[in-house]
C-alpha positions as CSV (number, residue, x, y, z in Angstrom):
1,M,132.1,-83.9,132.3
2,K,129.3,-81.9,133.9
3,L,129.5,-79.9,137.1
4,Y,126.2,-79.4,138.9
5,D,126.8,-76.0,140.4
6,S,124.9,-73.4,142.5
7,H,126.6,-70.0,142.1
8,R,125.5,-68.6,145.5
9,A,126.6,-71.6,147.5
10,P,130.1,-71.8,149.0
11,N,131.0,-75.5,148.4
12,P,130.6,-75.3,144.6
13,R,132.8,-72.2,144.7
14,R,135.6,-74.4,146.0
15,V,135.4,-76.5,142.9
16,R,135.2,-73.5,140.6
17,W,138.3,-72.1,142.2
18,V,140.2,-75.4,141.8
19,M,139.2,-75.3,138.1
20,A,140.3,-71.7,137.7
21,E,143.7,-72.4,139.3
22,K,144.2,-75.3,136.9
23,G,142.8,-73.6,133.9
24,I,140.1,-76.3,133.4
25,E,137.7,-75.2,130.7
26,D,136.2,-78.4,129.3
27,V,133.7,-79.0,132.1
28,Q,130.0,-78.2,131.3
29,I,128.4,-76.1,134.1
30,V,124.8,-77.1,134.9
31,P,123.1,-74.5,137.2
32,V,121.2,-75.9,140.2
33,D,118.8,-73.4,141.9
34,I,118.9,-74.5,145.5
35,M,116.7,-71.7,146.6
36,S,113.9,-73.2,144.5
37,G,114.8,-76.7,145.7
38,D,116.2,-78.1,142.4
39,H,118.7,-80.1,144.5
40,K,115.9,-81.9,146.2
41,T,114.1,-83.2,143.1
42,A,113.9,-87.0,142.6
43,E,115.9,-86.6,139.4
44,Y,118.7,-84.8,141.1
45,R,118.8,-87.1,144.1
46,N,118.7,-90.2,141.9
47,R,121.7,-88.9,140.0
48,V,123.8,-87.6,143.0
49,G,122.5,-89.7,145.9
50,V,122.1,-86.7,148.2
51,P,120.5,-83.3,147.9
52,H,123.8,-81.5,147.9
53,V,125.8,-79.3,145.5
54,P,128.3,-79.5,143.9
55,A,128.3,-82.8,142.0
56,L,130.6,-83.8,139.1
57,E,129.1,-86.2,136.5
58,L,131.8,-88.1,134.6
59,D,131.5,-89.2,131.0
60,D,130.7,-92.8,132.0
61,G,127.8,-91.6,134.2
62,T,129.6,-91.9,137.5
63,T,128.7,-89.0,139.8
64,I,131.0,-87.6,142.5
65,S,129.8,-85.2,145.2
66,E,131.6,-83.4,148.0
67,S,133.8,-80.5,146.9
68,V,137.1,-81.8,148.2
69,A,136.5,-85.2,146.6
70,I,135.8,-83.5,143.3
71,G,138.9,-81.5,143.7
72,R,141.0,-84.6,144.2
73,Y,139.5,-86.2,141.1
74,L,140.3,-83.1,139.0
75,E,143.8,-83.0,140.4
76,S,144.4,-86.6,139.3
77,I,143.6,-85.7,135.7
78,Y,144.9,-82.1,135.7
79,P,147.9,-82.4,138.0
80,E,149.3,-78.8,137.6
81,P,149.5,-76.7,139.6
82,N,149.5,-79.1,142.5
83,L,146.9,-78.3,145.2
84,F,146.8,-81.5,147.2
85,G,150.5,-82.3,147.8
86,V,153.1,-84.0,145.6
87,D,154.3,-86.8,148.0
88,A,153.0,-88.7,151.0
89,R,154.3,-86.1,153.5
90,E,152.7,-83.2,151.7
91,Q,149.5,-85.0,151.0
92,A,149.1,-85.8,154.7
93,I,149.8,-82.2,155.8
94,V,147.4,-80.8,153.2
95,E,144.7,-83.3,154.3
96,M,145.2,-82.4,157.9
97,W,144.8,-78.7,157.4
98,T,142.0,-79.1,154.9
99,R,140.0,-81.1,157.4
100,R,140.8,-78.6,160.2
101,C,139.7,-75.7,158.0
102,E,136.5,-77.5,157.0
103,F,135.5,-78.7,160.4
104,Y,136.6,-75.8,162.6
105,L,136.3,-72.8,160.3
106,A,134.3,-73.2,157.1
107,N,131.4,-75.4,158.4
108,P,130.8,-73.2,161.5
109,M,130.9,-70.0,159.5
110,M,128.5,-71.4,156.8
111,L,126.1,-72.5,159.6
112,N,126.2,-69.1,161.1
113,V,125.3,-67.5,157.8
114,R,122.5,-70.0,157.1
115,L,121.0,-69.5,160.5
116,T,121.1,-65.7,160.5
117,H,120.6,-64.5,156.9
118,P,116.9,-63.8,156.2
119,A,117.1,-64.9,152.6
120,L,118.4,-68.3,153.6
121,A,115.6,-69.0,156.0
122,V,114.0,-71.2,153.3
123,L,116.9,-73.6,153.8
124,E,116.3,-74.1,157.5
125,A,113.4,-75.4,159.5
126,T,113.5,-72.7,162.2
127,P,115.7,-69.8,163.1
128,Q,118.3,-70.8,165.6
129,P,120.2,-67.6,166.7
130,Q,121.9,-69.3,169.7
131,V,123.3,-72.1,167.5
132,A,124.5,-69.5,165.0
133,E,126.3,-67.6,167.7
134,F,127.9,-70.8,169.1
135,N,129.2,-71.6,165.6
136,R,130.7,-68.1,165.1
137,L,132.5,-68.2,168.4
138,A,133.8,-71.7,167.6
139,A,135.1,-70.5,164.2
140,E,136.8,-67.5,165.9
141,R,138.7,-69.8,168.3
142,F,140.1,-71.6,165.3
143,M,140.9,-68.3,163.6
144,K,143.1,-67.5,166.6
145,T,145.0,-70.7,166.0
146,L,145.3,-69.9,162.3
147,D,146.5,-66.4,163.1
148,R,149.4,-67.8,165.2
149,H,150.2,-70.4,162.5
150,L,150.2,-67.8,159.7
151,A,152.6,-65.6,161.6
152,D,155.5,-67.6,160.1
153,H,153.7,-69.5,157.2
154,P,152.7,-67.9,153.9
155,F,149.8,-70.3,153.4
156,I,148.0,-72.7,155.6
157,A,149.3,-76.1,154.8
158,L,152.5,-75.7,152.7
159,D,154.7,-72.8,151.5
160,R,152.4,-72.6,148.5
161,F,148.7,-72.2,147.9
162,T,146.6,-75.5,148.3
163,I,143.1,-76.7,148.7
164,A,143.3,-76.0,152.4
165,D,143.6,-72.3,151.6
166,I,140.6,-72.5,149.3
167,V,138.4,-74.2,151.9
168,G,139.4,-71.5,154.5
169,V,138.9,-68.5,152.3
170,V,135.6,-69.6,150.8
171,G,134.2,-70.2,154.3
172,L,135.2,-66.8,155.4
173,D,134.0,-65.1,152.2
174,F,130.6,-66.7,152.5
175,A,130.2,-65.0,155.9
176,R,130.4,-61.6,154.1
177,L,126.7,-62.2,153.3
178,V,126.0,-61.2,156.9
179,K,128.7,-58.5,156.8
180,Y,131.0,-60.6,159.0
181,R,134.7,-59.6,159.3
182,P,137.2,-61.6,161.3
183,P,138.4,-59.8,164.5
184,E,140.9,-57.0,163.7
185,E,143.6,-58.4,166.0
186,F,144.1,-61.4,163.7
187,T,146.6,-59.5,161.5
188,H,148.3,-62.5,160.1
189,L,145.0,-64.0,159.1
190,A,144.1,-60.7,157.4
191,R,147.4,-60.8,155.4
192,W,146.7,-64.3,154.3
193,L,143.1,-63.5,153.3
194,D,144.3,-60.5,151.2
195,D,146.9,-62.7,149.5
196,C,144.4,-65.4,148.6
197,R,141.7,-63.0,147.5
198,A,144.3,-61.3,145.2
199,R,144.8,-64.4,143.2
200,P,143.2,-64.3,139.7
201,A,141.4,-67.6,140.3
202,A,139.7,-66.2,143.4
203,K,137.7,-63.9,141.1
204,A,136.8,-66.8,138.8
205,G,135.4,-68.7,141.7
206,I,132.9,-65.9,142.7
């Protein structure tokens, strides 16, 4: 298998983190320079279908894009440690929180960074500071919800680390490019962040 990866981008980091948690070492990493537009070439788009990273090319030529979908595929062939839920109940809860973290936290924070970091201007048509601020505030509203939830939960979805945690942490970590830190009053969120960042696989994903 080949993983088309861009080391600076947050979504590929999710996949690298999943691979590190599971000890997956037999996937070939193919660098894609998104700052130079490698993901927009006809060759790449014909292979993947969209100008996005990451993408996982299987041995039979099938290509899977979208980080969570790639993670699900990897979990199916490398089932331990479990990151997506072991039964119907767990899988539904993990899916619920993963989608919440993606829609309400990771995506808004990633947009905030893309629309404010000078080096990323090449990826956007025009600067949009008002849109960036709107997304930051939206993410912080969800951080408040997460902070309450994490007051009596060790991790976001289950009592163990899952893909929901990866999606959440990676989104917040990407915002460090613009020196963003979550509001200090979110103490439970801060505890969770520290716990996740202390995992050995977190360093492998950077």
